[in-house]
N, C-alpha and C positions, 0 to 999 in steps of 0.2 A: 630693784625690779626683777621679777622672775617670769619665766614663760608659763603659759597656762597648759602645761603638759611637758612631755619629754619623750626621748627615744626608749624603746624597750632594750633589754640587755644585749640583744643581737644587733641592735642599731639598724633594723630593717622595717620598723613599723613605728608610727607616731601614736602615742597614747595621750589623748587629750584629757585634761582635768574636767571634773564636773563643773557645771555652770555655777552651782551654789557652794562649792567647796574647793579650796586649794591646799591650805595648810592649817593645822590646829593652832590657833593664835595663842592660847594659854600655854601650851607646851613650848611653842616657839619663844615666848617671853622667858620661860624658865631656862631654856637652853642658852639664850643670849646672856642672861644674868650670870649663869655659871661660867660661860666662856670668858666673859669680861672680868669677873672676880678672880678666876684662876690665872689669867694673864697679869692682873694687878699684883697678885701674891708672888708670882714668879719674878716680876720686875722688882719687887721689894727685896727678895732674897739675892737678886743680882746686884743690889746696891745702886740702882738707877733712879730711885725715888728720892726727892729732896723735900724735907719738911721744914717749914719756917713759920714763924708767928704762932697762930693758934693751933697749928697742926704739929708743932714741934714734939709733943708728947708721943706721937705715933712712931717715933724713931725706935722705941722699944718694941721688940718682937711680940711680947705678950700683949701689949696694948694694941698693936696693929692686928693681931689675930682676933681680939675681941671686937675690934672695929669691923673686920670682915664678917664675923658672925652676925653682927647687927645688920650689915648690908644684905646678907643672904636672906634675912627675914622680910626685907622690903619687896613689895610687889612691883614688878616691872611691867610697863605698858607697851605693847607692840601694836601699833596702829596699822591694821591691814584692812583695806577697803577697795571694793570694785570701783574703777574709774567711771566718772559720769559720761565721758566720751570714749572714743576708741583709743587704741594704743598711740596713734599719732598725736592726740591731744596731750597725753601724758608726757611724751618725749618733748613736745614743744614747750610745755610748762617747765619741766626740769632743766631744759637747755638754757633757759633764761637765768638760772642760778649757777650752772656748772661752767658756763663759758664767759662769765664776766665776774668782776670782783666788786661787791658792795654797791657801787653807784656808777651809772653810765655818764658819759661826757655831756649828753643832752640835758641832764638835770643840774649841771653846774651853771650858775647864773653870773656870779661876779666874785672877784677876789682882789681886794684892795684894803690898804690900811690894816693889814693883819687880820682881816675878817673874810670869811668864806660864806657866800650865800648860795643856797641850792634849793631845788624843788623837792618837796616832801608830800606824801599822801595826805589828803584832807578827808578824814572820815565822814565829815558832815556833807561834803560835796566832792565825791571821788573824781568827777570830771574836771574840777578846778583845783589843781595842786596848790598847796600853801608854800610860802617862802620861809626858809629857816636860815638864820645868820649865826654863825659860831666863830669863836676865835680860831685862828689857823691851827694852833696846837691841839685844841679839842677836836677839830675836824680830822686831823691826821690820826689822833689817838683812836677815834671811832672807826676810821677807815682801816687801820692796822688790825683791829679786832677780827676782821674778815679775811685776813691773809693767813693761809695755813702755815704752821710751823714747818721747819725742815724735816723731811722724811715722810710727811703726810701727802697724800694725793686725793684728788676729788673723786675720781672714778676708778673703780677696780672691776675687773671682769672675771666671772667665775662660770663654771658649768659649760654650757654650749658656747658662751661668748668668750671663754678664756682663750688666750692667744694660741695655746696648743691644740685647741679644737676648732679654730676659725676656718681652717681649710679642710677639715675632715667631718666631724660630727655636725657642725653647724651647716655646712653645705648639704649634708645628707638630710638634715631636718627640713631645710628649705625645699629640697626636691620632693620629699614626701608630702609636705603641706601643699605644694603646687599641684601634686597629683590628686589630692583630696578635693580641691576646689571645684573642678568640673563635675565631680560626682554629686556634690551637694547642690550645685546651682543649676545644672542642665539636665538632671535626671530626676524622674519621679520616684516614688516609693517602690514601684514595681520594676525599676531599672530601665524603663523605656525613656528615650529622650523626650524632653518637653519642647513644645513649640515656643519660640521666642515671641513674647508679647510686645506690642508697641508701647514704647515708653511715654508716659504722660508727665505733666508737671507735678512735682512732689506736693503732698498735702502738708498741713501744719503738723499732723501727727508724724509724718516722715521726717520733717525738719527737727522736731523735738527728739525723735529717736537718734538722729545723727549727732545732735549737739549734746544730749544728756545720757543717751543709752536707755531711756525710759520708753517702753512700748505701751502706750495707753490702749492699744487695741487687743492686747493679750491679757487673759485672765490672770490676776495677781496670785491666785490660789493654786490652780492646776497647771499654770504655765503652758497650757495647750489650747484651751478654748479661746474664742474671739469675742470681744465686747462689740456689740452692734447697737445701732440707734434704732429704737422702736417708737412707733406712734403712741402717744399718751392721751388717753381719754380723760378730759377734765370737765367737771360739772361747774358751770359758771352761774353765779347768782346775780351778777350785775351786768357788765357789758362783755359778751362773748367775743371771740375773734371772728373776723369776717369769714364767710363760708369758703372763701378761696384759700384760707390759710389753715395750717394744722400745727398743733403743739407737739413738740418733740422733747424727749428726755434723753440727754446724752449720758449713757451709762458709764462712760469713761470718767 
């Protein structure tokens, strides 16, 4: 996860990223591929790689170099996508995976006679989980597949979130962002304060925007114009609507 912007070189101004662009995904995939393969090659020369079974031939340096050249021709896929909801939804989603291992206690149903029964997702009826029973050895094997090896960590912090920047640049960024909020919310384009309007109950369009980030009232092409509901005149050949009712076309 990265921030949608960053501090300028002088660390006195926040530069926000464009709404439609953050990083070039194709270039990022090539960089990640190169970094990973360079680290793999360095580990090989340090003698820290162990080859067994079908990979035993890679012990030879010439064979390993040909293997790396083959990997460099492979296209790597970096999946970068704008979240459906806001940042809070992303953190809530990721936290379910970073702060627990494999399975929660609530999903464990029974353990007896060397068999473990637990709840699993039912693709046909997600609201009704199915029960799965496995031998205890197989259950432990699957569980240990989710345990990180020694030396690995789940979360690393870089950039503004790095420990060395937590009390300096990160605090500066938060201060600048807080200073920007009143300007965007309480002032109009000419810089004059706007009068606060009385809050009303949110519409279904407001709720959809909060949950998914999709604004059905904004033009999908220019991103500036508004979609409005207009009366539609229809010629009826059979039974028209009563005179007290009108037909509407929802352009959203």
